[in-house]
C-alpha positions as CSV (number, residue, x, y, z in Angstrom):
1,M,94.0,93.2,-3.8
2,R,93.2,90.3,-1.4
3,K,90.1,89.4,-3.5
4,L,92.2,89.5,-6.7
5,M,94.8,87.1,-5.1
6,S,92.1,84.7,-4.1
7,M,90.7,84.7,-7.6
8,C,94.2,84.0,-9.0
9,L,94.7,81.1,-6.6
10,V,91.4,79.6,-7.7
11,C,92.5,80.0,-11.3
12,L,95.9,78.4,-10.6
13,A,94.2,75.5,-8.9
14,A,91.9,75.0,-11.9
15,V,94.8,75.0,-14.3
16,S,96.7,72.6,-12.0
17,T,93.8,70.2,-12.0
18,Q,93.3,70.4,-15.7
19,A,97.1,69.8,-16.3
20,S,97.0,66.7,-14.1
21,A,94.4,65.0,-16.3
22,E,95.8,62.2,-18.4
23,N,94.7,59.5,-20.8
24,Y,96.1,56.0,-20.6
25,S,96.2,53.0,-22.9
26,L,95.8,49.8,-20.9
27,W,96.7,46.4,-22.4
28,I,95.1,43.3,-20.7
29,N,96.7,40.0,-21.6
30,G,95.1,36.6,-22.3
31,R,96.0,33.0,-21.5
32,T,99.6,32.1,-20.5
33,G,100.4,35.6,-19.3
34,G,104.1,36.5,-19.3
35,G,104.4,40.0,-18.1
36,V,105.4,40.8,-14.4
37,V,102.2,41.0,-12.4
38,G,101.9,44.4,-10.8
39,D,104.5,46.0,-13.2
40,Y,102.6,48.2,-15.6
41,N,105.7,48.7,-17.8
42,S,106.3,44.9,-18.3
43,F,105.2,44.2,-21.9
44,S,106.8,40.8,-22.5
45,Y,103.5,39.2,-23.3
46,W,102.9,41.7,-26.2
47,G,106.3,42.6,-27.7
48,P,109.0,45.2,-27.3
49,G,108.0,47.8,-24.7
50,G,109.3,50.7,-26.9
51,T,106.7,50.0,-29.6
52,A,104.0,52.6,-29.9
53,A,100.7,51.2,-28.6
54,G,98.5,54.2,-27.7
55,V,99.0,57.2,-25.3
56,N,100.7,56.4,-22.0
57,K,100.5,52.7,-22.5
58,K,100.4,50.4,-19.5
59,S,100.5,46.6,-19.4
60,V,97.9,45.2,-17.0
61,N,99.4,41.8,-16.3
62,W,97.7,38.8,-14.7
63,D,99.0,35.3,-14.6
64,G,96.9,34.0,-17.5
65,R,96.4,30.6,-15.9
66,S,94.2,31.1,-12.7
67,S,90.5,31.6,-12.8
68,I,89.0,34.9,-14.0
69,A,87.5,35.5,-10.5
70,S,90.7,34.9,-8.6
71,Q,92.8,37.2,-10.8
72,N,90.3,40.0,-11.4
73,S,91.6,42.2,-8.6
74,K,94.7,42.8,-10.7
75,I,92.5,44.4,-13.4
76,R,90.5,46.5,-10.9
77,D,93.7,47.8,-9.3
78,A,94.9,49.0,-12.7
79,L,91.6,50.6,-13.5
80,D,91.6,52.3,-10.2
81,C,95.1,53.6,-10.8
82,F,94.6,55.0,-14.3
83,C,90.9,55.4,-14.9
84,T,89.6,57.4,-11.9
85,G,89.4,61.1,-11.0
86,A,90.4,63.3,-13.9
87,N,92.1,60.5,-15.8
88,W,90.5,58.4,-18.6
89,C,91.5,55.1,-20.2
90,Y,91.4,53.3,-23.5
91,V,91.6,49.6,-23.1
92,A,92.9,46.9,-25.4
93,T,92.5,43.2,-24.6
94,H,93.6,39.9,-26.1
95,S,91.8,36.5,-26.0
96,A,90.9,35.7,-22.4
97,G,91.6,39.4,-21.5
98,D,88.2,40.1,-23.2
99,L,86.5,37.7,-20.8
100,M,88.4,39.3,-17.9
101,M,87.4,42.9,-18.9
102,G,83.7,42.0,-19.5
103,Y,83.6,40.2,-16.2
104,T,85.1,43.3,-14.5
105,L,82.6,45.8,-15.9
106,A,79.5,43.6,-15.5
107,N,80.3,42.8,-11.8
108,Y,82.2,45.9,-10.6
109,G,81.5,48.6,-13.1
110,A,78.8,50.1,-10.9
111,S,80.8,49.8,-7.6
112,S,82.2,52.7,-5.6
113,R,85.9,53.3,-6.4
114,M,88.4,55.5,-4.6
115,K,90.1,58.0,-6.8
116,K,93.7,57.2,-7.2
117,N,97.0,58.8,-8.2
118,P,98.6,57.0,-11.2
119,A,101.8,56.5,-9.3
120,T,102.0,52.8,-8.5
121,A,103.4,51.3,-5.3
122,S,104.3,47.6,-4.7
123,G,102.0,45.1,-6.4
124,G,100.4,47.6,-8.8
125,V,98.3,49.3,-6.2
126,C,98.0,53.1,-6.3
127,G,97.5,55.6,-3.4
128,N,94.3,57.6,-3.0
129,S,94.3,61.1,-4.5
130,D,91.8,63.5,-2.9
131,G,90.0,61.1,-0.7
132,G,86.9,61.1,-2.9
133,A,85.1,58.3,-4.6
134,Q,83.3,57.7,-7.8
135,T,81.1,55.1,-9.4
136,G,83.0,52.7,-11.7
137,W,85.8,53.9,-14.0
138,N,86.4,56.4,-16.8
139,I,86.7,54.2,-19.8
140,K,86.4,55.6,-23.4
141,W,86.1,52.2,-25.1
142,V,87.6,48.7,-25.3
143,R,89.3,47.2,-28.4
144,T,89.7,43.4,-28.2
145,A,91.9,41.2,-30.3
146,S,90.5,37.7,-30.7
147,G,88.1,38.1,-27.8
148,A,87.4,34.9,-25.9
149,A,84.4,36.2,-23.8
150,G,82.3,33.5,-25.6
151,G,84.8,30.8,-24.8
152,T,86.6,28.4,-27.2
153,E,85.9,24.9,-28.3
154,L,89.5,24.0,-27.8
155,S,88.7,24.2,-24.1
156,D,85.6,22.2,-24.5
157,A,87.6,19.4,-26.2
158,G,90.3,19.3,-23.7
159,S,93.0,20.5,-26.1
160,W,94.7,22.3,-23.2
161,T,95.8,21.0,-19.8
162,T,92.8,20.7,-17.5
163,G,95.0,21.6,-14.6
164,E,94.6,25.3,-15.4
165,P,91.5,26.9,-13.8
166,L,91.4,29.3,-16.7
167,V,90.8,26.4,-19.1
168,S,87.6,25.6,-17.3
169,D,86.5,29.2,-17.5
170,L,87.1,29.2,-21.2
171,K,84.7,26.4,-22.0
172,T,82.0,28.0,-24.2
173,A,79.0,27.3,-21.9
174,T,81.0,28.4,-18.8
175,A,82.3,31.6,-20.4
176,R,78.9,32.6,-21.7
177,A,77.2,32.0,-18.4
178,M,79.9,33.7,-16.2
179,Y,78.3,37.1,-16.3
180,D,75.8,39.1,-18.3
181,H,77.7,40.0,-21.4
182,N,75.1,42.6,-22.3
183,V,76.1,44.7,-19.3
184,T,79.1,46.9,-20.2
185,R,78.1,50.0,-18.3
186,G,77.8,51.8,-21.6
187,V,81.3,51.0,-22.7
188,M,81.7,49.9,-26.3
189,F,83.6,46.8,-27.1
190,Y,85.2,47.0,-30.6
191,M,85.9,43.4,-31.8
192,Y,88.8,42.4,-34.1
193,A,88.3,38.9,-35.5
194,G,91.2,36.9,-37.1
195,A,90.6,34.1,-39.5
196,K,94.0,32.5,-40.3
197,G,93.0,29.1,-39.0
198,T,94.7,25.7,-39.6
199,A,93.7,22.1,-40.0
200,Y,93.9,21.3,-36.3
201,S,91.4,24.0,-35.6
202,A,88.7,22.0,-37.4
203,I,86.8,21.6,-34.1
204,L,86.3,25.4,-34.1
205,P,83.0,26.2,-35.9
206,G,83.1,28.6,-38.8
207,Q,86.0,31.0,-39.3
208,D,88.7,31.0,-36.6
209,D,92.3,32.2,-35.9
210,E,93.5,28.8,-34.7
211,V,92.3,29.4,-31.1
212,V,89.0,31.2,-31.0
213,A,86.1,31.2,-33.5
214,Y,84.1,34.1,-34.9
215,H,81.2,33.5,-32.6
216,S,83.4,34.7,-29.8
217,T,85.8,37.1,-31.5
218,G,82.7,38.7,-33.1
219,G,80.8,39.1,-29.8
220,V,77.9,36.9,-30.9
221,S,75.2,36.5,-28.3
222,G,73.6,33.4,-27.0
223,S,74.4,30.5,-24.6
224,G,76.5,28.5,-27.1
225,G,78.8,28.9,-30.0
226,A,77.8,28.7,-33.7
227,G,79.5,28.9,-37.0
228,F,80.0,32.3,-38.6
229,C,82.2,33.1,-41.5
230,N,83.5,35.7,-44.0
231,P,81.1,36.6,-46.9
232,S,83.2,34.6,-49.3
233,D,82.1,31.4,-47.5
234,W,78.8,30.3,-49.0
235,F,78.3,27.5,-46.5
236,C,78.2,29.6,-43.3
237,N,76.3,32.6,-42.1
238,D,78.3,35.9,-42.3
239,L,79.7,37.6,-39.3
240,T,78.6,41.2,-40.0
241,L,80.5,44.4,-39.3
242,G,79.3,46.9,-36.8
243,I,76.5,46.2,-34.3
244,A,74.1,44.8,-36.7
245,A,72.7,41.3,-36.3
246,N,74.6,38.6,-38.2
247,E,73.4,36.8,-41.3
248,G,70.7,34.4,-40.1
249,G,69.5,36.9,-37.5
250,K,71.8,36.1,-34.5
251,A,72.5,39.3,-32.6
252,K,75.7,40.5,-31.0
253,W,75.9,41.4,-27.3
254,T,74.8,44.9,-26.4
255,N,77.6,47.5,-27.1
256,H,79.7,45.0,-29.1
257,S,80.7,46.0,-32.6
258,V,82.8,44.2,-35.1
259,A,85.4,46.7,-36.1
260,F,87.6,44.3,-38.1
261,R,86.7,41.0,-39.8
262,D,89.7,39.2,-41.4
263,D,88.3,38.7,-44.9
264,A,91.7,38.0,-46.3
265,E,92.4,35.3,-43.6
266,A,95.7,36.9,-42.9
267,Y,95.8,37.1,-39.1
268,N,96.2,34.4,-36.5
269,H,95.8,34.4,-32.8
270,Y,99.3,34.9,-31.6
271,A,101.3,38.0,-30.6
272,N,104.5,35.9,-30.8
273,G,106.3,38.4,-28.5
274,N,106.3,41.0,-31.3
275,W,102.8,42.5,-31.4
276,G,102.0,39.9,-34.1
277,G,98.8,38.4,-35.5
278,I,95.5,40.1,-34.8
279,V,97.1,41.9,-31.9
280,G,99.0,43.9,-34.4
281,V,95.8,45.1,-36.0
282,V,94.5,46.3,-32.6
283,R,97.9,47.9,-31.8
284,S,97.6,50.0,-35.0
285,A,94.1,51.0,-34.0
286,M,95.3,52.1,-30.6
287,V,98.1,54.2,-32.1
288,N,95.6,55.9,-34.4
289,S,92.7,56.3,-31.9
290,A,94.1,56.3,-28.3
291,F,95.6,59.7,-27.8
């Protein structure tokens, strides 16, 4: 009888552990910020918080103005909270959030992390769970709307205030040299590239969404930006879908795949507080794939 009771307790413990495992959908903002930093239920950057955006959605807010390095702890706190132990994460990023996430994985993705309970305390920091540690985080994949990990020529040209440290980080040469973009710790980055540009975005090479050009939103490798376009544009090399090299032979960064190319030139850069633009395309993908 005692042996049977012991076996039952072991079974109950196993069931309890299994039941506690959850998947989370993390949304990492870009420039300007807007959500309350440390409040994972503050979705003002994106749109109405009641809108479906993947299983157990959480808004990973940072100020959107300071340097990537100085704000990166906010992202690591969130990953520790929701992507350690038995829990796994899907991650969505927008614009400079792509630079932030790439920086995090390249520099900290192999670090030792304490396993956390996904119940947040003040400032977005979670308490330890079982006292154990693990290497890196449990991340299934990243989907990025208008990724700016390759920088933007708007920053190069001084189109934004130079008083923001983030603007300096977003210069094309700076962003591309900030970390090794080929190091993703095995995590796939699925890129969503918008192309509804305007006349004032003429300084952006190739196709663009008014703020970031295809060379960045498509995860194109190299030390500088170049012009890439939709197949309908005969005067510019095509940004290819998937992980394949682009027309002209230019490769994408390792584990970067173009999941959506805006051939209809229908999506711009901005969420507009209502999950708009290219963000809306990624939101739909999260609803259909993050569960």
